[in-house]
Every structure is written in C-alpha cells, then in structure tokens.
C-alpha positions in Angstrom: -36.9 -15.9 -8.9 -34.3 -14.3 -6.6 -31.3 -13.0 -8.4 -28.3 -15.4 -7.9 -25.7 -12.6 -7.7 -27.8 -10.7 -5.2 -28.2 -13.8 -3.1 -24.4 -14.3 -3.0 -23.9 -10.7 -1.9 -26.5 -11.0 0.9 -25.0 -14.2 2.2 -21.5 -12.7 2.1 -22.5 -9.7 4.1 -24.5 -11.9 6.5 -21.3 -13.9 7.1 -19.2 -10.8 7.6 -21.6 -8.9 9.9 -20.2 -9.9 13.2 -16.6 -8.7 12.4 -17.4 -6.1 9.8 -16.7 -3.1 12.0 -13.3 -4.4 12.8 -12.2 -4.1 9.2 -14.5 -1.3 7.8 -12.2 1.6 8.6 -12.7 3.2 5.2 -16.5 2.8 5.4 -16.5 4.6 8.8 -14.4 7.4 7.4 -16.6 7.9 4.4 -19.7 7.7 6.6 -18.3 10.5 8.8 -17.5 12.7 5.8 -21.0 12.1 4.3 -22.6 12.8 7.7 -20.7 16.1 7.8 -21.9 17.1 4.3 -25.4 16.2 5.2 -25.2 18.4 8.4 -23.8 21.3 6.4 -26.5 21.0 3.8 -29.2 21.8 6.4 -31.2 18.6 5.6 -33.9 17.5 8.0 -37.3 15.9 8.2 -37.6 12.2 7.4 -34.5 10.3 6.1 -33.9 7.0 4.5 -30.5 5.2 4.6 -30.2 2.5 1.8 -27.6 -0.2 2.3 -27.0 0.9 5.9 -24.6 -1.9 6.8 -24.1 -1.9 10.6 -25.7 1.6 10.8 -22.7 3.9 11.2 -24.1 6.6 9.0 -27.6 6.5 10.3 -26.3 6.6 13.9 -24.3 9.7 13.1 -27.4 11.3 11.6 -29.5 10.4 14.6 -27.0 12.0 16.9 -27.3 15.2 15.0 -31.0 15.4 16.1 -31.8 17.2 12.8 -34.3 14.5 11.7 -37.8 13.6 12.8 -36.9 10.0 12.1 -34.5 7.8 10.1 -35.4 4.6 8.4 -32.3 2.4 7.6 -32.4 -0.7 5.5 -30.0 -3.3 4.2 -30.3 -6.4 2.0 -28.4 -8.4 4.6 -30.2 -9.8 7.7 -26.9 -9.9 9.6 -26.1 -6.3 8.9 -29.7 -5.2 9.7 -29.4 -6.9 13.1 -26.1 -5.1 13.9 -27.7 -1.8 12.8 -30.7 -2.5 15.1 -28.3 -2.7 18.0 -27.2 0.8 17.2 -30.8 2.0 16.6 -31.9 0.9 20.1 -29.9 3.9 21.5 -31.5 6.5 19.3 -35.3 7.3 19.3 -36.7 7.7 15.8 -34.0 5.4 14.3 -35.7 2.4 12.7 -34.1 -0.5 10.9 -35.5 -3.1 8.4 -34.1 -5.8 6.1 -35.2 -4.9 2.6 -34.1 -4.9 -1.0 -33.3 -1.5 -2.6 -34.6 -2.8 -5.9 -38.1 -3.0 -4.5 -38.2 -0.3 -1.8 -41.0 -1.0 0.7 -41.8 2.7 1.2 -44.6 5.1 0.1 -44.3 7.7 -2.5 -43.3 11.2 -1.4 -42.5 10.0 2.0 -38.8 11.2 2.5 -37.0 14.6 2.5 -33.6 12.9 2.2 -32.3 9.6 1.0 -28.7 8.6 1.7 -26.4 5.8 0.9 -22.8 5.1 1.9 -20.7 2.8 -0.3 -23.6 0.6 -1.4 -24.5 2.0 -4.8 -21.5 0.3 -6.5 -23.0 -3.1 -5.8 -26.4 -2.2 -7.4 -26.8 -4.4 -10.5 -28.9 -1.7 -12.3 -28.2 1.9 -11.1 -30.9 3.3 -13.5 -33.5 1.1 -11.8 -32.3 2.1 -8.4 -32.6 5.8 -9.2 -36.1 5.1 -10.6 -36.9 3.6 -7.2 -35.7 6.4 -5.0 -37.1 9.3 -7.1 -40.8 8.5 -6.3 -39.9 8.0 -2.5 -38.6 11.5 -2.3 -40.9 14.5 -1.7 -40.8 17.5 -4.1 -37.2 18.8 -4.2 -36.1 16.0 -1.9 -32.4 15.2 -1.8 -30.2 12.2 -2.5 -26.7 12.3 -1.0 -24.4 9.3 -1.3 -20.9 8.0 -1.7 -19.9 5.3 -4.1 -16.8 3.8 -5.7 -15.6 5.0 -9.1 -13.9 3.3 -12.1 -10.3 3.8 -10.8 -11.0 1.8 -7.6 -8.4 -1.0 -7.3 -6.7 -0.1 -10.6 -3.5 -1.5 -9.2 -5.1 -4.9 -8.8 -6.3 -4.8 -12.4 -2.9 -3.8 -13.7 -1.1 -6.5 -11.7 -3.6 -9.1 -12.9 -3.2 -8.0 -16.6 0.6 -8.2 -16.3 0.4 -11.6 -14.7 -1.8 -13.2 -17.3 -0.5 -11.1 -20.2 -3.9 -9.8 -21.0 -5.2 -6.2 -21.2 -8.7 -4.8 -21.5 -12.0 -5.8 -19.9 -11.8 -8.7 -17.5 -14.8 -10.4 -16.0 -12.8 -11.1 -12.8 -13.2 -7.4 -11.8 -16.4 -5.6 -10.8 -17.5 -3.1 -13.5 -17.7 0.1 -11.5 -19.9 2.8 -13.1 -18.2 6.0 -14.4 -19.2 9.4 -13.1 -20.6 10.4 -16.5 -22.8 7.3 -16.5 -24.1 8.0 -13.0 -25.0 11.6 -14.0 -26.8 10.5 -17.1 -28.8 7.9 -15.2 -29.8 10.3 -12.4 -30.8 13.1 -14.8 -33.0 10.6 -16.6 -34.6 9.7 -13.3 -35.5 13.4 -12.6 -32.5 14.7 -10.6 -30.2 17.7 -10.8 -26.9 16.6 -9.4 -23.4 17.6 -8.4 -20.5 15.0 -8.3 -17.2 15.3 -6.6 -14.5 12.7 -6.5 -11.2 11.9 -4.9 -8.6 9.2 -5.0 -7.8 7.8 -1.6 -4.7 5.7 -1.2 -4.6 3.0 1.5 -1.8 0.8 2.5 -1.8 -2.9 3.3 0.8 -5.3 4.6 0.5 -7.4 1.4 -2.0 -8.2 -1.4 -3.1 -11.1 0.7 -3.9 -8.7 3.5 -5.9 -6.5 1.1 -7.9 -9.4 -0.3 -8.6 -10.7 3.2 -9.8 -7.2 4.3 -12.2 -7.2 1.3 -13.5 -10.6 2.3 -14.0 -9.6 5.9 -16.1 -6.5 4.7 -18.3 -8.8 2.5 -16.9 -7.5 -0.8 -15.1 -10.7 -1.8 -18.3 -12.4 -2.9 -19.7 -9.4 -4.7 -20.0 -9.8 -8.5 -16.6 -10.0 -10.1 -14.5 -9.8 -7.0 -15.7 -13.2 -6.0 -13.7 -14.8 -8.8 -10.4 -13.2 -7.6 -8.2 -15.8 -5.9 -10.3 -18.7 -6.8 -8.4 -19.6 -10.0 -5.1 -21.5 -10.4 -2.6 -20.9 -7.6 0.2 -20.2 -10.1 -1.8 -17.3 -11.5 -2.4 -15.8 -8.1 1.3 -16.2 -7.2 2.2 -14.2 -10.4 -0.4 -11.5 -9.5 1.1 -11.2 -6.0 4.6 -10.9 -7.5 3.5 -8.2 -10.0 1.6 -6.3 -7.3 4.5 -6.3 -4.9 7.0 -5.2 -7.6 4.8 -2.4 -8.9 3.0 -1.1 -5.9 5.1 -1.7 -2.8 6.3 1.2 -0.7 8.2 0.9 2.6 7.2 -2.7 3.1 3.5 -2.2 2.3 1.4 -2.3 -0.9 -0.8 0.5 -2.0 -4.4 0.4 -3.2 -6.7 3.2 -4.6 -10.2 3.8 -3.6 -11.9 6.2 -6.2 -14.4 7.8 -3.9 -17.4 9.6 -5.5 -19.7 12.0 -3.6 -23.2 12.5 -5.1 -25.5 15.4 -4.1 -28.7 15.4 -6.1 -32.1 17.2 -5.9 -35.3 15.8 -7.3 -36.6 18.2 -9.9 -39.8 16.4 -11.1 
C-alpha cells in the first residue's frame, strides 16, 4: 500500500509545481552552490538527480556539458512535468516521475548521484542510501544538500513558548543530525565529508514565512502539515512570540541549517 505521508507530500508538490519557482529562491541558491561544487569536483559521465523538483540543478549540470547524460527524477508528477520543460532545451537531459525509495535504475549505472534539498523529506535515510549505493559505479560519488536539525529553530522556540511546552513536538519535522547522516552513509558503504552553514532569511511576518513554505510544497510534508491547523488562539500566541523574539527592522528571521554532503562509494 502506498505510504500515506508520501502521498500527501506528492500531492502537495503537485499542487505547488506551477508557482514553485516564484517562491523557491533558497532552493535555486543552493542548486547553484551545489552545481559549482560538482563542477569543481571534476565529476562527469552519467549522472542521476533525485528529487529534481523543477529541474534547476540538473539544468545547470547540463549547461556545463561535463556529463554524457543526466537522468532527473521526482516523486511529484507536477514537478516532473516542469523539469521536462527545462530538459527539452538540453540534449541528454531526461526526466521521469519515480519514487526514490524504489529507484528504477540498473546497478552500477551512474558515476554521480546528486540531490538538492530533497533528502530531508525521505522517511528512511538509511534505506535511501541503500538504494543509491548499488546504482553507483565503483568509486562513484554522491553530492547533495539537505536541511539540518537547527532549521526553523526560531519557529520551534516560539511554539514552545506559546504553548508552554519544551522538548520534542510532533508538530515539527524531525530533521536528521549530521552525525546520524554520516553513520547511515558509512553503513551503506560510503566515505563522506560533511560541511554545514546556518543561512538566515528574512520574511515580512511569520504568516509570510508559512505561506512561502506552503507555496514550495513543504507545508504538507510530515510534521509541518500540522502547523497552523490547530486552534486559532494558539497560532496567534505563536505569532506574537515569534514577532517579539525574532523581529528585526520590521521583518522576522528564520534559519536554514544547510548541510552539504560529498560522499564516495567504497564498496
């Protein structure tokens, strides 16, 4: 049976596909950074982009002309269709709708696998790494960005203050720590290097931040989907707490804990 949470994620990104690029500034920035790291790594041959979204990373890679061909896939049909519009301008750039948990690719078929801000939505990262390792050729490479545990810490703090509760909260998505990522990748047969940075972004208000997340499809991802759907009085208190704690010059701040992964298949 198809996973209910995964179905919600797919439908959410399907719904946001048409206007995704109007709101996905951060995703485009990280795609450009990752594309630059890929170019400087000297990677080439056959590449696979998992969770390609509207195809911004794969398109940048295609423009570099360093790859024989690039296969890009996304769980969302809407996102896949948008990526296909980009791929039509680049020979060797192929797009398909597919589930990363059951990769429709042959073993030892890619020199490089990439992923930009998709790994954080994988329900089981260990299973995902176990899927990509066989798809890579000997000493193949996995290069990706994901979101770390400090992402949206301001929102968690404002929520805890508003409801007078600390600790784990099912409202929020359980981002995986860098240590956990490394352990899971080593177990799957990778040697890896992780770099991270905290990127601060400003929004007109908490409402603007939440609307931006929704337009990028994240609102209906596990955990985040519950935010804002509770009692109105709780959300009003959250907004007040957020404004009092994290406002600066008329805007509110939000942290993205960006994690860069560079891994080589060793077995």
